[in-house]
C-alpha positions in Angstrom: 110.0 -1.9 16.6 110.6 0.3 19.7 113.8 0.6 21.6 114.6 2.7 24.7 118.0 4.4 25.3 118.2 6.2 28.7 114.4 6.5 28.6 114.5 8.0 25.1 112.1 6.2 22.8 113.3 5.2 19.3 111.2 3.6 16.6 113.5 1.2 14.8 111.5 1.4 11.6 112.2 5.1 11.1 115.3 6.7 9.5 117.3 9.1 11.8 119.6 12.0 11.3 121.2 11.6 14.7 123.1 14.8 14.8 120.0 16.9 14.1 117.6 14.7 16.2 115.2 14.3 13.3 113.4 11.3 11.8 111.9 10.3 8.5 109.0 7.8 7.8 108.6 6.7 4.2 104.9 6.7 3.3 103.1 4.4 0.9 102.3 7.3 -1.5 105.9 8.2 -2.1 105.9 11.1 0.4 107.9 11.1 3.6 106.8 12.4 7.1 109.5 14.3 9.0 109.6 15.0 12.7 111.7 15.6 15.9 112.9 12.7 18.0 112.1 12.0 21.6 115.7 13.1 22.4 115.0 16.5 20.7 111.8 17.1 22.7 113.5 16.2 25.9 116.4 18.6 25.3 114.0 21.4 24.3 111.5 20.9 27.2 107.9 21.8 26.9 107.4 23.3 23.4 105.6 26.7 23.4 105.5 27.4 19.6 106.1 25.5 16.4 106.0 27.0 12.9 106.6 25.0 9.8 107.6 26.5 6.4 104.7 26.9 4.0 103.4 24.1 1.7 105.3 24.4 -1.6 108.6 25.3 0.0 111.5 23.4 -1.5 114.3 22.5 0.9 117.7 20.9 0.6 118.6 18.5 3.3 120.1 20.3 6.3 118.0 23.4 5.7 115.2 24.4 8.2 111.7 23.1 7.6 110.3 24.6 10.9 111.2 26.7 13.9 110.5 25.5 17.4 110.5 27.5 20.6 110.5 26.2 24.2 111.3 27.8 27.5 114.9 26.7 27.0 115.5 26.8 23.3 114.6 28.5 20.0 115.9 26.9 16.9 115.3 25.2 13.6 114.1 21.7 12.7 116.5 20.8 9.9 115.3 18.6 7.1 117.0 15.2 6.9 116.1 15.0 3.2 115.7 17.2 0.1 112.3 17.9 -1.3 109.2 19.9 -1.4 106.9 20.4 1.6 103.5 19.1 0.6 101.7 19.2 4.0 102.3 20.8 7.4 101.0 19.6 10.7 98.4 22.3 11.3 97.7 21.0 14.8 101.1 22.2 16.0 100.0 25.8 15.7 97.5 25.4 18.5 99.0 22.4 20.3 102.8 22.7 20.1 103.2 20.3 23.0 102.3 17.5 20.6 106.0 17.6 19.8 106.6 16.5 23.4 103.6 14.2 23.9 103.7 12.3 20.6 107.0 13.1 18.7 106.6 10.1 16.3 102.8 10.1 15.7 100.6 13.2 16.3 103.6 15.5 16.6 105.0 15.1 13.1 106.2 18.4 11.6 105.9 18.2 7.8 105.2 15.8 4.9 107.5 16.1 1.9 107.8 14.9 -1.7 111.4 13.8 -1.7 113.7 14.7 -4.7 116.5 12.2 -4.0 115.1 9.8 -1.5 117.4 6.8 -1.9 120.5 9.0 -1.8 119.2 10.9 1.3 118.2 7.7 3.1 121.7 6.4 2.6 122.9 9.2 4.9 120.4 8.3 7.7 120.5 5.5 10.3 117.7 3.0 11.0 117.2 -0.1 13.1 120.0 -1.2 15.4 122.5 1.2 13.8 120.3 4.2 14.9 119.9 2.7 18.4 123.7 2.3 18.8 124.3 5.8 17.5 121.8 7.3 20.0 123.3 5.2 22.8 126.7 6.8 22.1 125.1 10.3 21.8 123.1 10.2 25.0 126.0 8.7 26.9 128.4 11.3 25.6 126.1 14.2 26.2 124.6 12.9 29.5 121.0 12.9 28.2 118.1 11.1 29.8 114.7 11.7 28.2 111.9 13.1 30.3 108.3 13.0 29.3 105.6 15.5 30.2 102.2 14.6 31.5 99.9 13.1 28.9 102.7 11.6 26.8 101.4 8.6 24.8 102.4 5.2 26.0 104.8 3.5 23.6 
């Protein structure tokens, strides 16, 4: 279920948009949870601020669902799927470093009601395909993930 690529943690049961360093978890209730990868948090460094779009916002895949700011970077978190934001991670407003410490669990960004889930998942990678794609990416870009103090053990 967990693979490591240059110290970057990947959950093989998630669906990844490798180019955008985002992930999708399909939930039992038909919603999906979206977040940033371990690669993304390592590239950004300690996150200072994170602000998600409002509940009710409809987004096409590739459009921003949040803005993240670190000491090194300010930029969008792009949605890997199309749909409506139904919940935002309120904890990120006061604890933005959850994106660093727990990118796949406590540091999720939004939950969405997907509008074309099967079609969108077909554009994402999962399992060994995702691991191979991330291996190529981190090798090409010279990325080694670093984790800040207090990061959860995987």
